[in-house]
N, C-alpha and C positions, 0 to 999 in steps of 0.2 A: 743897466742902472741898478745899483743896490737897492734892495727892499728894506729901508730903515724901519718900517713898521714891524716887519717880521723880526728884525734884530731886537727892537724894544720888547716885543712879546716874549722872546726867548730870555732876554735878561731878567724880566719879571719872574719867569718860571724858575730860573736858576737861583735868583735871590730868595725866592720863596722856599725852595727846597734845594740846598747846596749839594745834596747827595744825588740829584737827578742826573740821568745821563743826557739830558738836553743840553749839557755843556758842550758836547761834541758839535752839535748842530750850530750853537751860537758861535763857537770858535771858527767853524768853517765859514759862516756868514761874514764874520768880522774880517777874516783873511781875504775874501772875495771883494769886500768893500774897501780894501786897502788898509784897514785898522789892524796891522800885523802885531803890534805890541799887545793890544787887547787880546788878540787871538792867542798869543803866547801865554798871557797870564791866565786866561780861562782854561786852556789845555792843562797847564801845570797844576792848577787847583783841582780840576776834575780827575786827572791821572793819579793824584795822590790818593783819591778814593777808589778809582777804577784803573789800576795800572795795566790791566790786560786789554784795554780798549784800543786796538791797533789803529783804527781810523782816526781817532783823536790824536795819537802819536804821529801819524803821517801828516795831519794838519799842523802839528807842532813843528815838525822838521821843515815843511815848506815855508811856514811863517819865518822861521829863523833864517832860511836862506834869503828871503826878501830883506831881512834885517842884516844880511851879510854876516851872520854868525855861523860861519860854515862848519867849524869843528863840532859845534853843538848839534848842528843840524845832521852832520854825518853820523854821530853817535846815535841819535834818535832813529834815523832811517835804517841804520845797520841793525838795531834791535828788532825793527819790524821785519826786515828780510830774514832774520834768523828763525822767526816763527812762521813767515809766509814768504818763501822764496820767489813766488810768482806775483807778488804785489806790484802792479804795473805803476802806480803812483809813486811808491818807494824807489822803484828802479829808475824812473825818470828824474826824480828828485836827486838820487845819487849821481846820476850822469851829469846833471846840471852843476852839482858841487865840484865835480872833477873838471868840468869845462871852465868854471870860474877860477879854479886853482891853476889852470894852464896844463892840466894832465889830459891832453887830448887823446892820447892812445887809450887810456882807461875810460875816458868819457865815450869814445866811439865804441868800445866794447859793451858798455852799459846801454847805449842807445840801440845798438844792434840787438841786444837781448830783449829790450822793450819792443823792437820792431817785430821780433818773432811772435810777440803775444798780441800785437796790434798791427796786423799787416795792412790794413786798409786806412791807416793814418797818414794823410799826405804830409802833414807838418813834421812828423817824426821821420818820414822817408826823405824829405828834403834836408833835415838836420843831418842825417847819416851821410847823404851824398856830400854835403858841404865839408864835413869833417873828413871824409875819405879823400877828398881832393887835396886837402891841406896836409895831410900826414902820410899818405901813401903815394909812391912814385907813379907817375902816369905810365900807361902802357907804351911801348915803343911803337912809333908810327909804322904802318904796314908799307911794304915796298910796293913799287908800281906793278910788279908781277905777283903780288901777294906775299905770303910769309917766306922768309928765307929757309934754307935747309936746316940751319941751327935752331930757328924758332919752331919749325914744325917738329923737329926732334925733341925739343924741350917740352912742347905741349903734348906730344905723344907720351913721353915718359911721365909727365905729371898726371895724366889721366889713365895711365896703364893699370889695369887691375892686378892685384897681387897674384902670383902664379898659383895655380891650384895644387892642393896637396896630393902627393902621389897616392894612388888607391892602395889599400892594404892587399898584400898577396893572399889571394883566396887559398884556403886550405885545400890540399889535394883530396879529391873525393875518395872515400874509403871503398876499395873494390872488394866485394864479397868473395871469399875463397871459393874456388871451383868445387862443385860437389864431387865426392869421391866416385870413381867409376865403379859401376856395378860389377860384382864378381861374376864370372861366367858360371852360368847354372850347370851344375854337374848332372850328368845324365844318370838317373837312378838305374841300377842294375835291373835287368829283367826279372820280375818276380814270377814265381810260378802262379798259375791260376788256381782259383779255389778247388778245382777238381784235381790239380796236381798232376795231370797228365797231358797238358797242352805243350806242344813242342813245335819248332820251326820246321815247316815241311821242307823236304829235300828237293833239289832242282829236278825237273823232269816229271814231277808227280802232281796231278790235279787234285789238291786236297779238298776243294770245294765240292767236287763231285763225290768224294767219300764222305764229306761232312753231312750231306743230305741223307735222310733216312732211306736205306735200301730195303726192298721188299723180301729179298732172299740173298743167300750167299752166292747164288749164281750170278746175280747182277754185280756183286762186289768183285767177283772173279773176272767178270767181263770188263769191268772198269780198270782193273789192274793190268789186264792184257793190253787195253788201248793205251795205258800210261807208259808202256815199255815197248814202243814199236821197234826200237833198234835191235831188239833180241830176236834172232831168226827163229829159235825153237820156242814155240808157244809153252807156257807153263801148264802143268797138269791141271785139269778141271776138277778141283776139289769141291765136293758138295757140302762140306760142313767146316766150321772153324777148327774143330779138333783135327780133321784130316789136313787142313792148311798147316797147323802147328807141327803135326807129325811129319809132314813132307819137309818142312824147313829143318826139323831135327835130324831127319835121315840125310839130307844134303849137307849139313854142317860137319858131321864127323868125317865125311869123305874128304872134304877139303882139309879139315884139320889133320886128318890122318896122313894126307899126302899134300902138304903145301907145295906150291910151285917153287921150283928151284930157279931163283933168279940169275943164277950163274950158268944155267943151261943155255942151250942154243935158242935162237929166235923161233924155230919150228915148235919146240916144246912149249914156249910162252904162248904162242898162237893157239896151241891145242887146248890149253887151260883157259883161255880168254872167254869163251862162251860160258863156262861154268861160273866164273867170277861174276859175269854180268847177270847171270841167273840168280845168284845169291843176293846181289845188291838189290835187284828188282823185288825179291821176296821180302827183304828187310823193309824197303819203302812200303810195300803192300801191307806188312803187318803193322807198321807205325800208323798208317792211315786207318786200319781197322780199329786200333786202340783208341785213336782220337774220336772216331765216329761213335765207339761205345760210351766214351766219357761224356760226349755231347748229349747223347740220349739219356744217360743217367742224370745229367744236370737239368 
């Protein structure tokens, strides 16, 4: 039941101050009370002073619908939706205009838009269902055995998601070049020792025994005789280094003066063989003595 006392109170406020925004409340109360023409007049007077008052413009549009002035109502509500696209009252008013004009498809679209904003409105849900039954073809009845193969195929293709995009080919990983092979280490040439007298010992001679310090030349001579066991004739027992060198000097000219004739018979070669072995043993002996002297000096 409309509250006429409130309407009278709002009328006095607007009459006392025509620029007051209370005109919007007065117009809405008049519309609810069914006084739509007065609501239209109050809204137009107030909107002349406050053109951006959207709620008053919505009230004007809804009052024009009740007066069946649909084109003017459509213009007013369209202005509201340009500034506020989600204004639920303006969307429902627009849907009602389309429904009264017989544009049921456009009306259903607007009602569904309004339903997305007010999901729990049973009246709005019922209106959507009624319009959908009128303008949308009913679903084919299901067969006794369920959907046919064609229906299943259509449903499957309808809800089939789009094919995924092929993945981009991954770039081939960069392979680090193999490290260069190390050059073979060249064996440095044998360098002479600081003493300058170290040499490789010859086979058959125990140099370690000569490297150790000897107490006398007699021990050196004994060690040399043990190092040449293959020689049948023992070397002369020299008692000093000078005699050893002198003995080697006396033996050398004899061989140099009469070198063996390799073209001679085997008997002649066999006769010179002991002398050659004696000279080789003396040379090894002297080399060992020089190494021992060098080690002592170092």
